[in-house]
Biopython code that builds the backbone (N, CA, C, O; Angstrom):
import numpy as np
from Bio.PDB.StructureBuilder import StructureBuilder

atoms = [
    (1, "MET", "N", (12.467, -14.590, 2.085)),
    (1, "MET", "CA", (11.092, -13.973, 1.491)),
    (1, "MET", "C", (11.155, -12.598, 1.551)),
    (1, "MET", "O", (11.764, -12.011, 2.446)),
    (2, "ALA", "N", (10.482, -11.968, 0.530)),
    (2, "ALA", "CA", (10.622, -10.582, 0.302)),
    (2, "ALA", "C", (9.363, -9.962, 1.261)),
    (2, "ALA", "O", (8.293, -10.551, 1.415)),
    (3, "SER", "N", (9.675, -8.778, 1.817)),
    (3, "SER", "CA", (8.733, -8.304, 2.703)),
    (3, "SER", "C", (9.062, -6.739, 2.836)),
    (3, "SER", "O", (10.137, -6.243, 2.501)),
    (4, "ILE", "N", (8.138, -6.142, 3.294)),
    (4, "ILE", "CA", (8.142, -4.594, 3.279)),
    (4, "ILE", "C", (7.652, -4.227, 4.869)),
    (4, "ILE", "O", (6.646, -4.779, 5.315)),
    (5, "TRP", "N", (8.292, -3.427, 5.554)),
    (5, "TRP", "CA", (8.318, -3.170, 6.844)),
    (5, "TRP", "C", (7.780, -1.660, 6.926)),
    (5, "TRP", "O", (8.189, -0.779, 6.169)),
    (6, "LEU", "N", (7.002, -1.496, 7.735)),
    (6, "LEU", "CA", (6.396, -0.128, 8.329)),
    (6, "LEU", "C", (6.179, -0.235, 9.847)),
    (6, "LEU", "O", (5.173, -0.796, 10.281)),
    (7, "GLU", "N", (7.062, 0.269, 10.619)),
    (7, "GLU", "CA", (6.735, -0.012, 12.028)),
    (7, "GLU", "C", (6.272, -1.295, 12.306)),
    (7, "GLU", "O", (6.934, -2.211, 11.817)),
    (8, "GLY", "N", (5.193, -1.616, 13.041)),
    (8, "GLY", "CA", (4.930, -2.998, 13.181)),
    (8, "GLY", "C", (4.299, -3.678, 12.233)),
    (8, "GLY", "O", (3.950, -4.845, 12.416)),
    (9, "LEU", "N", (4.035, -2.899, 10.886)),
    (9, "LEU", "CA", (3.348, -3.645, 9.968)),
    (9, "LEU", "C", (4.409, -4.386, 8.898)),
    (9, "LEU", "O", (5.360, -3.720, 8.488)),
    (10, "LYS", "N", (4.254, -5.628, 8.497)),
    (10, "LYS", "CA", (4.961, -6.465, 7.601)),
    (10, "LYS", "C", (4.183, -6.798, 6.640)),
    (10, "LYS", "O", (3.096, -7.289, 6.944)),
    (11, "LEU", "N", (4.510, -6.632, 5.313)),
    (11, "LEU", "CA", (3.854, -7.133, 3.903)),
    (11, "LEU", "C", (4.823, -7.946, 3.373)),
    (11, "LEU", "O", (5.980, -7.613, 3.119)),
    (12, "PHE", "N", (4.260, -9.147, 3.195)),
    (12, "PHE", "CA", (5.025, -10.180, 2.416)),
    (12, "PHE", "C", (4.807, -10.014, 0.842)),
    (12, "PHE", "O", (3.806, -10.471, 0.289)),
    (13, "CYS", "N", (5.669, -9.426, 0.257)),
    (13, "CYS", "CA", (5.390, -9.019, -1.224)),
    (13, "CYS", "C", (5.097, -10.284, -2.223)),
    (13, "CYS", "O", (4.393, -10.148, -3.224)),
    (14, "THR", "N", (5.630, -11.375, -1.902)),
    (14, "THR", "CA", (5.135, -12.443, -2.807)),
    (14, "THR", "C", (4.145, -13.555, -2.454)),
    (14, "THR", "O", (3.947, -14.651, -2.978)),
    (15, "GLU", "N", (3.518, -12.871, -1.283)),
    (15, "GLU", "CA", (2.574, -13.861, -0.685)),
    (15, "GLU", "C", (1.411, -13.046, -0.392)),
    (15, "GLU", "O", (1.621, -11.853, -0.175)),
    (16, "ASP", "N", (-0.062, -13.583, -0.336)),
    (16, "ASP", "CA", (-0.964, -12.702, 0.117)),
    (16, "ASP", "C", (-1.186, -12.539, 1.507)),
    (16, "ASP", "O", (-2.313, -12.787, 1.937)),
    (17, "ARG", "N", (-0.260, -12.150, 2.307)),
    (17, "ARG", "CA", (-0.306, -12.082, 3.831)),
    (17, "ARG", "C", (0.258, -11.038, 4.380)),
    (17, "ARG", "O", (1.209, -10.563, 3.760)),
    (18, "ALA", "N", (-0.093, -10.472, 5.503)),
    (18, "ALA", "CA", (0.510, -9.377, 6.269)),
    (18, "ALA", "C", (0.461, -9.578, 7.727)),
    (18, "ALA", "O", (-0.347, -10.401, 8.157)),
    (19, "SER", "N", (1.148, -8.994, 8.467)),
    (19, "SER", "CA", (1.037, -9.060, 9.863)),
    (19, "SER", "C", (1.432, -7.668, 10.597)),
    (19, "SER", "O", (2.429, -7.009, 10.301)),
    (20, "LEU", "N", (0.543, -7.345, 11.548)),
    (20, "LEU", "CA", (0.785, -6.123, 12.423)),
    (20, "LEU", "C", (1.162, -6.685, 13.768)),
    (20, "LEU", "O", (0.489, -7.521, 14.370)),
    (21, "ASN", "N", (2.378, -6.120, 14.223)),
    (21, "ASN", "CA", (2.907, -6.373, 15.539)),
    (21, "ASN", "C", (2.919, -8.093, 15.791)),
    (21, "ASN", "O", (2.665, -8.644, 16.862)),
    (22, "GLY", "N", (3.228, -8.665, 14.699)),
    (22, "GLY", "CA", (3.420, -10.213, 14.755)),
    (22, "GLY", "C", (2.217, -10.937, 14.667)),
    (22, "GLY", "O", (2.266, -12.166, 14.693)),
    (23, "GLU", "N", (1.177, -10.362, 14.569)),
    (23, "GLU", "CA", (-0.319, -10.671, 14.618)),
    (23, "GLU", "C", (-0.751, -10.882, 13.066)),
    (23, "GLU", "O", (-0.403, -10.021, 12.258)),
    (24, "PRO", "N", (-1.436, -11.910, 12.668)),
    (24, "PRO", "CA", (-1.997, -11.888, 11.234)),
    (24, "PRO", "C", (-2.797, -10.733, 10.793)),
    (24, "PRO", "O", (-3.673, -10.301, 11.541)),
    (25, "LEU", "N", (-2.598, -10.250, 9.767)),
    (25, "LEU", "CA", (-3.584, -9.144, 9.501)),
    (25, "LEU", "C", (-4.285, -9.275, 8.241)),
    (25, "LEU", "O", (-3.740, -9.384, 7.142)),
    (26, "SER", "N", (-5.671, -9.255, 8.498)),
    (26, "SER", "CA", (-6.773, -9.604, 7.581)),
    (26, "SER", "C", (-6.902, -8.519, 6.409)),
    (26, "SER", "O", (-7.702, -7.585, 6.453)),
    (27, "LEU", "N", (-5.940, -8.781, 5.267)),
    (27, "LEU", "CA", (-6.222, -7.715, 4.224)),
    (27, "LEU", "C", (-6.684, -8.624, 2.869)),
    (27, "LEU", "O", (-6.278, -9.722, 2.488)),
    (28, "SER", "N", (-7.695, -7.717, 2.304)),
    (28, "SER", "CA", (-7.924, -8.265, 0.962)),
    (28, "SER", "C", (-6.998, -8.251, -0.056)),
    (28, "SER", "O", (-6.225, -7.294, 0.008)),
    (29, "HIS", "N", (-6.812, -9.093, -1.077)),
    (29, "HIS", "CA", (-5.814, -9.119, -2.163)),
    (29, "HIS", "C", (-5.664, -7.576, -2.696)),
    (29, "HIS", "O", (-4.515, -7.190, -2.916)),
    (30, "MET", "N", (-6.658, -6.748, -2.899)),
    (30, "MET", "CA", (-6.687, -5.454, -3.335)),
    (30, "MET", "C", (-5.961, -4.465, -2.549)),
    (30, "MET", "O", (-5.183, -3.598, -2.945)),
    (31, "GLU", "N", (-6.447, -4.814, -1.063)),
    (31, "GLU", "CA", (-5.797, -3.851, -0.014)),
    (31, "GLU", "C", (-4.370, -4.017, -0.087)),
    (31, "GLU", "O", (-3.629, -3.043, -0.216)),
    (32, "ARG", "N", (-3.864, -5.412, 0.003)),
    (32, "ARG", "CA", (-2.315, -5.699, -0.083)),
    (32, "ARG", "C", (-1.608, -5.141, -1.350)),
    (32, "ARG", "O", (-0.487, -4.634, -1.318)),
    (33, "GLN", "N", (-2.425, -5.291, -2.555)),
    (33, "GLN", "CA", (-1.832, -4.667, -3.755)),
    (33, "GLN", "C", (-1.687, -2.967, -3.441)),
    (33, "GLN", "O", (-0.624, -2.353, -3.348)),
    (34, "LEU", "N", (-2.565, -2.612, -3.356)),
    (34, "LEU", "CA", (-2.606, -1.077, -2.895)),
    (34, "LEU", "C", (-1.353, -0.537, -1.983)),
    (34, "LEU", "O", (-0.456, 0.267, -2.235)),
    (35, "LEU", "N", (-1.682, -1.357, -0.752)),
    (35, "LEU", "CA", (-0.276, -0.929, 0.221)),
    (35, "LEU", "C", (1.168, -1.428, -0.614)),
    (35, "LEU", "O", (2.138, -0.701, -0.405)),
    (36, "LEU", "N", (1.336, -2.343, -1.333)),
    (36, "LEU", "CA", (2.562, -2.680, -1.854)),
    (36, "LEU", "C", (2.826, -1.575, -3.061)),
    (36, "LEU", "O", (3.967, -1.358, -3.468)),
    (37, "PHE", "N", (1.826, -0.993, -3.517)),
    (37, "PHE", "CA", (2.015, 0.052, -4.670)),
    (37, "PHE", "C", (2.475, 1.213, -4.047)),
    (37, "PHE", "O", (3.438, 1.873, -4.439)),
    (38, "LEU", "N", (1.582, 1.528, -2.795)),
    (38, "LEU", "CA", (2.096, 2.879, -1.924)),
    (38, "LEU", "C", (3.469, 2.702, -1.388)),
    (38, "LEU", "O", (4.190, 3.685, -1.218)),
    (39, "ALA", "N", (3.837, 1.590, -1.134)),
    (39, "ALA", "CA", (5.119, 1.295, -0.244)),
    (39, "ALA", "C", (6.396, 1.411, -1.446)),
    (39, "ALA", "O", (7.492, 1.917, -1.209)),
    (40, "GLN", "N", (6.013, 0.866, -2.672)),
    (40, "GLN", "CA", (7.072, 0.907, -3.762)),
    (40, "GLN", "C", (7.276, 2.409, -4.206)),
    (40, "GLN", "O", (8.221, 2.728, -4.928)),
    (41, "ASN", "N", (6.366, 3.296, -3.751)),
    (41, "ASN", "CA", (6.386, 4.614, -4.315)),
    (41, "ASN", "C", (6.321, 5.629, -3.289)),
    (41, "ASN", "O", (5.636, 6.644, -3.411)),
    (42, "PRO", "N", (7.075, 5.344, -2.215)),
    (42, "PRO", "CA", (6.919, 6.378, -0.898)),
    (42, "PRO", "C", (7.225, 7.776, -1.109)),
    (42, "PRO", "O", (8.241, 8.067, -1.739)),
    (43, "HIS", "N", (6.399, 8.743, -0.617)),
    (43, "HIS", "CA", (6.827, 10.288, -0.741)),
    (43, "HIS", "C", (6.160, 10.500, -2.158)),
    (43, "HIS", "O", (6.385, 11.671, -2.462)),
    (44, "GLU", "N", (5.607, 10.023, -2.921)),
    (44, "GLU", "CA", (5.043, 10.314, -4.190)),
    (44, "GLU", "C", (3.710, 10.211, -4.151)),
    (44, "GLU", "O", (3.126, 9.190, -3.788)),
    (45, "THR", "N", (3.035, 11.487, -4.603)),
    (45, "THR", "CA", (1.416, 11.604, -4.810)),
    (45, "THR", "C", (1.225, 10.748, -5.851)),
    (45, "THR", "O", (1.997, 10.713, -6.809)),
    (46, "LEU", "N", (0.014, 9.876, -5.719)),
    (46, "LEU", "CA", (-0.355, 8.962, -6.607)),
    (46, "LEU", "C", (-1.763, 9.333, -6.731)),
    (46, "LEU", "O", (-2.564, 9.459, -5.805)),
    (47, "THR", "N", (-1.981, 9.499, -8.027)),
    (47, "THR", "CA", (-3.485, 9.883, -8.472)),
    (47, "THR", "C", (-4.416, 8.940, -8.143)),
    (47, "THR", "O", (-3.936, 7.830, -7.908)),
    (48, "ARG", "N", (-5.549, 9.040, -8.058)),
    (48, "ARG", "CA", (-6.582, 7.951, -8.034)),
    (48, "ARG", "C", (-6.708, 7.037, -9.343)),
    (48, "ARG", "O", (-7.004, 5.844, -9.418)),
    (49, "GLU", "N", (-6.397, 7.950, -10.348)),
    (49, "GLU", "CA", (-6.533, 7.505, -11.831)),
    (49, "GLU", "C", (-5.240, 6.439, -11.926)),
    (49, "GLU", "O", (-5.362, 5.313, -12.409)),
    (50, "ARG", "N", (-4.052, 6.941, -11.421)),
    (50, "ARG", "CA", (-2.874, 6.113, -11.740)),
    (50, "ARG", "C", (-3.114, 4.688, -10.709)),
    (50, "ARG", "O", (-2.706, 3.582, -11.064)),
    (51, "LEU", "N", (-3.731, 4.885, -9.588)),
    (51, "LEU", "CA", (-3.890, 3.806, -8.742)),
    (51, "LEU", "C", (-4.795, 2.765, -9.219)),
    (51, "LEU", "O", (-4.683, 1.554, -9.026)),
    (52, "LEU", "N", (-5.739, 3.404, -9.888)),
    (52, "LEU", "CA", (-6.814, 2.272, -10.631)),
    (52, "LEU", "C", (-6.025, 1.474, -11.765)),
    (52, "LEU", "O", (-6.229, 0.281, -11.986)),
    (53, "ARG", "N", (-5.169, 2.198, -12.411)),
    (53, "ARG", "CA", (-4.630, 1.842, -13.575)),
    (53, "ARG", "C", (-3.382, 0.752, -13.277)),
    (53, "ARG", "O", (-3.256, -0.269, -13.954)),
    (54, "GLU", "N", (-2.613, 1.053, -12.339)),
    (54, "GLU", "CA", (-1.610, 0.327, -11.786)),
    (54, "GLU", "C", (-1.920, -0.886, -10.955)),
    (54, "GLU", "O", (-1.360, -1.970, -11.122)),
    (55, "VAL", "N", (-2.780, -0.661, -10.111)),
    (55, "VAL", "CA", (-3.262, -1.568, -9.047)),
    (55, "VAL", "C", (-4.360, -2.591, -9.489)),
    (55, "VAL", "O", (-4.237, -3.801, -9.299)),
    (56, "TRP", "N", (-5.522, -1.972, -10.138)),
    (56, "TRP", "CA", (-6.643, -2.419, -10.566)),
    (56, "TRP", "C", (-6.409, -3.039, -11.959)),
    (56, "TRP", "O", (-6.756, -4.193, -12.206)),
    (57, "GLY", "N", (-5.835, -2.270, -12.822)),
    (57, "GLY", "CA", (-5.316, -2.645, -13.947)),
    (57, "GLY", "C", (-6.522, -2.191, -15.055)),
    (57, "GLY", "O", (-6.781, -2.919, -16.013)),
    (58, "TYR", "N", (-7.106, -1.133, -14.861)),
    (58, "TYR", "CA", (-8.041, -0.627, -15.666)),
    (58, "TYR", "C", (-8.075, 0.883, -15.540)),
    (58, "TYR", "O", (-7.748, 1.491, -14.521)),
    (59, "ALA", "N", (-8.516, 1.454, -16.712)),
    (59, "ALA", "CA", (-8.564, 3.049, -16.801)),
    (59, "ALA", "C", (-9.861, 3.657, -15.922)),
    (59, "ALA", "O", (-10.955, 3.097, -15.855)),
    (60, "ALA", "N", (-9.547, 4.786, -15.332)),
    (60, "ALA", "CA", (-10.650, 5.329, -14.419)),
    (60, "ALA", "C", (-11.848, 5.812, -15.359)),
    (60, "ALA", "O", (-11.648, 6.503, -16.358)),
    (61, "MET", "N", (-13.076, 5.398, -14.959)),
    (61, "MET", "CA", (-14.176, 5.686, -15.661)),
    (61, "MET", "C", (-15.140, 6.305, -14.624)),
    (61, "MET", "O", (-16.321, 5.957, -14.656)),
    (62, "GLY", "N", (-14.731, 7.165, -13.743)),
    (62, "GLY", "CA", (-15.443, 7.737, -12.852)),
    (62, "GLY", "C", (-15.588, 6.784, -11.652)),
    (62, "GLY", "O", (-16.556, 6.920, -10.904)),
    (63, "ALA", "N", (-14.680, 5.837, -11.437)),
    (63, "ALA", "CA", (-14.727, 4.837, -10.278)),
    (63, "ALA", "C", (-13.774, 5.020, -9.381)),
    (63, "ALA", "O", (-13.297, 4.112, -8.701)),
    (64, "THR", "N", (-13.414, 6.300, -9.325)),
    (64, "THR", "CA", (-12.063, 6.743, -8.208)),
    (64, "THR", "C", (-12.483, 6.456, -6.889)),
    (64, "THR", "O", (-11.617, 6.356, -6.020)),
    (65, "ARG", "N", (-13.910, 6.280, -6.547)),
    (65, "ARG", "CA", (-14.356, 6.255, -5.164)),
    (65, "ARG", "C", (-14.008, 4.758, -4.785)),
    (65, "ARG", "O", (-13.954, 4.509, -3.581)),
    (66, "THR", "N", (-13.825, 3.985, -5.464)),
    (66, "THR", "CA", (-13.461, 2.696, -5.000)),
    (66, "THR", "C", (-11.704, 2.820, -4.251)),
    (66, "THR", "O", (-11.435, 2.022, -3.354)),
    (67, "ILE", "N", (-10.947, 3.540, -4.566)),
    (67, "ILE", "CA", (-9.829, 3.731, -4.271)),
    (67, "ILE", "C", (-10.061, 4.546, -2.725)),
    (67, "ILE", "O", (-9.441, 4.179, -1.727)),
    (68, "ASP", "N", (-10.820, 5.433, -2.707)),
    (68, "ASP", "CA", (-11.207, 5.928, -1.330)),
    (68, "ASP", "C", (-11.698, 4.905, -0.418)),
    (68, "ASP", "O", (-11.253, 4.885, 0.730)),
    (69, "SER", "N", (-12.627, 3.991, -0.822)),
    (69, "SER", "CA", (-12.948, 2.995, 0.099)),
    (69, "SER", "C", (-11.995, 1.968, 0.382)),
    (69, "SER", "O", (-12.122, 1.282, 1.396)),
    (70, "HIS", "N", (-11.057, 1.800, -0.414)),
    (70, "HIS", "CA", (-10.088, 0.632, -0.071)),
    (70, "HIS", "C", (-8.988, 1.387, 0.882)),
    (70, "HIS", "O", (-8.338, 0.733, 1.697)),
    (71, "VAL", "N", (-8.840, 2.622, 0.751)),
    (71, "VAL", "CA", (-7.754, 3.313, 1.568)),
    (71, "VAL", "C", (-8.305, 3.484, 2.875)),
    (71, "VAL", "O", (-7.568, 3.424, 3.859)),
    (72, "LYS", "N", (-9.678, 3.716, 2.990)),
    (72, "LYS", "CA", (-10.304, 3.878, 4.336)),
    (72, "LYS", "C", (-10.275, 2.427, 5.119)),
    (72, "LYS", "O", (-10.126, 2.274, 6.331)),
    (73, "LYS", "N", (-10.453, 1.400, 4.123)),
    (73, "LYS", "CA", (-10.370, -0.131, 4.919)),
    (73, "LYS", "C", (-8.838, -0.312, 5.141)),
    (73, "LYS", "O", (-8.582, -0.929, 6.176)),
    (74, "LEU", "N", (-7.894, 0.035, 4.498)),
    (74, "LEU", "CA", (-6.521, -0.268, 4.616)),
    (74, "LEU", "C", (-6.140, 0.292, 5.826)),
    (74, "LEU", "O", (-5.564, -0.431, 6.639)),
    (75, "ARG", "N", (-6.414, 1.740, 6.151)),
    (75, "ARG", "CA", (-6.030, 2.563, 7.186)),
    (75, "ARG", "C", (-6.353, 1.974, 8.514)),
    (75, "ARG", "O", (-5.563, 1.998, 9.458)),
    (76, "ALA", "N", (-7.740, 1.352, 8.562)),
    (76, "ALA", "CA", (-8.459, 0.810, 9.661)),
    (76, "ALA", "C", (-7.522, -0.438, 10.050)),
    (76, "ALA", "O", (-7.086, -0.662, 11.179)),
    (77, "HIS", "N", (-7.305, -1.182, 8.933)),
    (77, "HIS", "CA", (-6.416, -2.431, 9.364)),
    (77, "HIS", "C", (-5.084, -2.133, 9.889)),
    (77, "HIS", "O", (-4.542, -2.809, 10.763)),
    (78, "MET", "N", (-4.554, -1.066, 9.311)),
    (78, "MET", "CA", (-3.109, -0.677, 9.792)),
    (78, "MET", "C", (-3.073, -0.070, 11.174)),
    (78, "MET", "O", (-1.985, 0.196, 11.686)),
    (79, "GLY", "N", (-4.195, 0.157, 11.793)),
    (79, "GLY", "CA", (-4.174, 0.795, 13.090)),
    (79, "GLY", "C", (-3.450, 2.293, 13.277)),
    (79, "GLY", "O", (-3.900, 3.244, 12.637)),
    (80, "ASP", "N", (-2.505, 2.437, 14.028)),
    (80, "ASP", "CA", (-1.675, 3.654, 14.166)),
    (80, "ASP", "C", (-0.990, 3.968, 12.854)),
    (80, "ASP", "O", (-0.930, 5.098, 12.369)),
    (81, "SER", "N", (-0.353, 2.605, 12.194)),
    (81, "SER", "CA", (0.370, 3.129, 11.135)),
    (81, "SER", "C", (-0.213, 3.554, 9.933)),
    (81, "SER", "O", (0.483, 3.854, 8.962)),
    (82, "GLY", "N", (-1.724, 3.615, 9.922)),
    (82, "GLY", "CA", (-2.561, 3.955, 8.923)),
    (82, "GLY", "C", (-2.377, 5.554, 8.663)),
    (82, "GLY", "O", (-2.645, 6.036, 7.562)),
    (83, "LYS", "N", (-1.938, 6.280, 9.665)),
    (83, "LYS", "CA", (-1.760, 7.440, 9.555)),
    (83, "LYS", "C", (-0.699, 7.970, 8.508)),
    (83, "LYS", "O", (-0.692, 9.152, 8.166)),
    (84, "TYR", "N", (0.160, 7.077, 8.034)),
    (84, "TYR", "CA", (1.369, 7.224, 7.203)),
    (84, "TYR", "C", (0.785, 7.249, 5.634)),
    (84, "TYR", "O", (1.476, 7.604, 4.679)),
    (85, "ILE", "N", (-0.408, 6.871, 5.549)),
    (85, "ILE", "CA", (-1.156, 6.904, 4.122)),
    (85, "ILE", "C", (-1.973, 8.416, 4.090)),
    (85, "ILE", "O", (-3.067, 8.560, 4.635)),
    (86, "VAL", "N", (-1.371, 9.350, 3.474)),
    (86, "VAL", "CA", (-1.866, 10.782, 3.613)),
    (86, "VAL", "C", (-2.531, 11.045, 2.230)),
    (86, "VAL", "O", (-2.086, 10.793, 1.110)),
    (87, "THR", "N", (-3.764, 11.643, 2.611)),
    (87, "THR", "CA", (-4.610, 12.137, 1.431)),
    (87, "THR", "C", (-4.167, 13.376, 0.918)),
    (87, "THR", "O", (-3.794, 14.243, 1.708)),
    (88, "VAL", "N", (-4.158, 13.566, -0.249)),
    (88, "VAL", "CA", (-3.656, 14.710, -1.116)),
    (88, "VAL", "C", (-4.967, 15.042, -1.700)),
    (88, "VAL", "O", (-5.501, 14.312, -2.535)),
    (89, "ARG", "N", (-5.507, 16.174, -1.253)),
    (89, "ARG", "CA", (-6.922, 16.677, -1.506)),
    (89, "ARG", "C", (-6.938, 17.225, -2.962)),
    (89, "ARG", "O", (-6.321, 18.249, -3.258)),
    (90, "GLY", "N", (-7.650, 16.522, -3.842)),
    (90, "GLY", "CA", (-8.001, 16.762, -5.066)),
    (90, "GLY", "C", (-6.949, 15.936, -6.053)),
    (90, "GLY", "O", (-7.141, 15.903, -7.269)),
    (91, "GLN", "N", (-6.003, 15.379, -5.526)),
    (91, "GLN", "CA", (-5.065, 14.563, -6.172)),
    (91, "GLN", "C", (-5.204, 13.094, -5.838)),
    (91, "GLN", "O", (-5.693, 12.389, -6.720)),
    (92, "GLY", "N", (-4.886, 12.583, -4.813)),
    (92, "GLY", "CA", (-4.619, 11.115, -4.442)),
    (92, "GLY", "C", (-4.337, 10.791, -3.221)),
    (92, "GLY", "O", (-4.998, 11.241, -2.286)),
    (93, "TYR", "N", (-3.246, 9.908, -3.035)),
    (93, "TYR", "CA", (-2.682, 9.621, -1.821)),
    (93, "TYR", "C", (-1.237, 9.291, -1.860)),
    (93, "TYR", "O", (-0.810, 8.828, -2.917)),
    (94, "ARG", "N", (-0.499, 9.442, -0.962)),
    (94, "ARG", "CA", (1.016, 9.141, -0.697)),
    (94, "ARG", "C", (1.298, 8.361, 0.523)),
    (94, "ARG", "O", (0.591, 8.486, 1.523)),
    (95, "LEU", "N", (2.248, 7.606, 0.478)),
    (95, "LEU", "CA", (2.844, 6.929, 1.785)),
    (95, "LEU", "C", (3.877, 7.791, 2.223)),
    (95, "LEU", "O", (4.831, 7.983, 1.469)),
    (96, "GLU", "N", (3.821, 8.409, 3.474)),
    (96, "GLU", "CA", (4.641, 9.283, 4.065)),
    (96, "GLU", "C", (5.202, 8.571, 5.301)),
    (96, "GLU", "O", (4.680, 8.850, 6.381)),
    (97, "PRO", "N", (6.286, 7.612, 5.267)),
    (97, "PRO", "CA", (6.518, 6.915, 6.430)),
    (97, "PRO", "C", (7.433, 7.848, 7.263)),
    (97, "PRO", "O", (7.928, 8.845, 6.737)),
    (98, "PRO", "N", (7.653, 7.539, 8.523)),
    (98, "PRO", "CA", (8.442, 8.543, 9.390)),
    (98, "PRO", "C", (9.785, 8.490, 9.099)),
    (98, "PRO", "O", (10.210, 7.414, 8.678)),
    (99, "PRO", "N", (10.575, 9.441, 9.233)),
    (99, "PRO", "CA", (12.041, 9.678, 9.051)),
    (99, "PRO", "C", (12.779, 8.293, 9.297)),
    (99, "PRO", "O", (12.266, 7.526, 10.112)),
    (100, "GLY", "N", (13.694, 8.003, 8.790)),
    (100, "GLY", "CA", (14.549, 6.768, 9.053)),
    (100, "GLY", "C", (14.406, 5.589, 8.161)),
    (100, "GLY", "O", (13.626, 5.742, 7.221)),
    (101, "PRO", "N", (14.995, 4.464, 8.270)),
    (101, "PRO", "CA", (14.863, 3.371, 7.425)),
    (101, "PRO", "C", (14.090, 2.482, 7.877)),
    (101, "PRO", "O", (14.521, 1.385, 8.233)),
    (102, "VAL", "N", (12.605, 2.868, 7.943)),
    (102, "VAL", "CA", (11.512, 2.081, 8.420)),
    (102, "VAL", "C", (10.796, 1.035, 7.400)),
    (102, "VAL", "O", (10.281, -0.061, 7.617)),
    (103, "LEU", "N", (10.967, 1.828, 6.142)),
    (103, "LEU", "CA", (10.252, 1.087, 4.979)),
    (103, "LEU", "C", (11.425, 0.551, 4.068)),
    (103, "LEU", "O", (12.182, 1.243, 3.387)),
    (104, "THR", "N", (11.421, -0.944, 4.205)),
    (104, "THR", "CA", (12.406, -1.666, 3.358)),
    (104, "THR", "C", (11.832, -2.801, 2.559)),
    (104, "THR", "O", (10.906, -3.516, 2.944)),
    (105, "CYS", "N", (12.442, -2.900, 1.451)),
    (105, "CYS", "CA", (12.169, -4.098, 0.877)),
    (105, "CYS", "C", (13.287, -5.011, 0.812)),
    (105, "CYS", "O", (14.392, -4.605, 0.453)),
    (106, "GLU", "N", (13.097, -6.115, 1.106)),
    (106, "GLU", "CA", (14.231, -7.433, 1.079)),
    (106, "GLU", "C", (14.090, -8.175, -0.064)),
    (106, "GLU", "O", (14.562, -9.310, -0.115)),
    (107, "CYS", "N", (13.390, -7.592, -1.169)),
    (107, "CYS", "CA", (13.354, -8.503, -2.290)),
    (107, "CYS", "C", (15.036, -8.409, -3.050)),
    (107, "CYS", "O", (15.911, -7.632, -2.666)),
    (108, "CYS", "N", (15.144, -9.155, -3.905)),
    (108, "CYS", "CA", (16.272, -9.260, -4.858)),
    (108, "CYS", "C", (15.820, -8.516, -6.330)),
    (108, "CYS", "O", (16.543, -7.865, -7.084)),
    (109, "ASP", "N", (14.405, -8.834, -6.466)),
    (109, "ASP", "CA", (13.761, -8.106, -7.565)),
    (109, "ASP", "C", (12.614, -7.544, -7.374)),
    (109, "ASP", "O", (11.631, -8.284, -7.407)),
    (110, "CYS", "N", (12.450, -6.330, -7.163)),
    (110, "CYS", "CA", (11.421, -5.538, -6.776)),
    (110, "CYS", "C", (10.282, -5.739, -8.129)),
    (110, "CYS", "O", (9.076, -5.836, -7.900)),
    (111, "ALA", "N", (10.672, -5.770, -9.113)),
    (111, "ALA", "CA", (9.887, -5.832, -10.377)),
    (111, "ALA", "C", (8.984, -7.221, -10.174)),
    (111, "ALA", "O", (7.870, -7.293, -10.693)),
    (112, "ARG", "N", (9.463, -8.179, -9.485)),
    (112, "ARG", "CA", (8.754, -9.400, -9.222)),
    (112, "ARG", "C", (7.613, -9.181, -8.296)),
    (112, "ARG", "O", (6.510, -9.684, -8.507)),
    (113, "CYS", "N", (7.931, -8.277, -7.062)),
    (113, "CYS", "CA", (6.977, -7.953, -6.164)),
    (113, "CYS", "C", (5.757, -7.357, -6.824)),
    (113, "CYS", "O", (4.615, -7.720, -6.545)),
    (114, "ALA", "N", (6.042, -6.451, -7.686)),
    (114, "ALA", "CA", (4.953, -5.493, -8.216)),
    (114, "ALA", "C", (4.026, -6.590, -9.175)),
    (114, "ALA", "O", (2.808, -6.492, -9.317)),
    (115, "ALA", "N", (4.804, -7.552, -9.737)),
    (115, "ALA", "CA", (3.921, -8.523, -10.618)),
    (115, "ALA", "C", (3.196, -9.526, -9.751)),
    (115, "ALA", "O", (2.309, -10.176, -10.305)),
    (116, "SER", "N", (3.417, -9.728, -8.593)),
    (116, "SER", "CA", (2.780, -10.668, -7.901)),
    (116, "SER", "C", (1.283, -10.228, -7.416)),
    (116, "SER", "O", (0.590, -11.011, -6.767)),
]
sb = StructureBuilder()
sb.init_structure("model")
sb.init_model(0)
sb.init_chain("A")
sb.init_seg("    ")
for serial, (resi, resn, name, xyz) in enumerate(atoms, 1):
    if name == "N":
        sb.init_residue(resn, " ", resi, " ")
    sb.init_atom(name, np.array(xyz, "f"), 0.0, 1.0, " ", f" {name:<3s}", serial, name[0])
structure = sb.get_structure()
């Protein structure tokens, strides 16, 4: 099963589920997709417009605050691990995991993860 780990957080790439410290984590489908996209692009600043286009599938038309709302909810769900989603003022967000191999994907085909 394909998964991405970030400390106690485990995201199952090919399923709509996640866990935090072994307990089921109640993420909406879009929160999971947002986290997956951030995890697939660690250390890269992702603009709100790009997130809307890549995760939501539509061009930004002044609706970039929906990203802020989803990031806020996602951070709350993630507990202490939420601090790794960094706000880049005036630009967007990026995932800054701590040093070391804490963020991994066990997929044999990450393109499949992005498509799920």
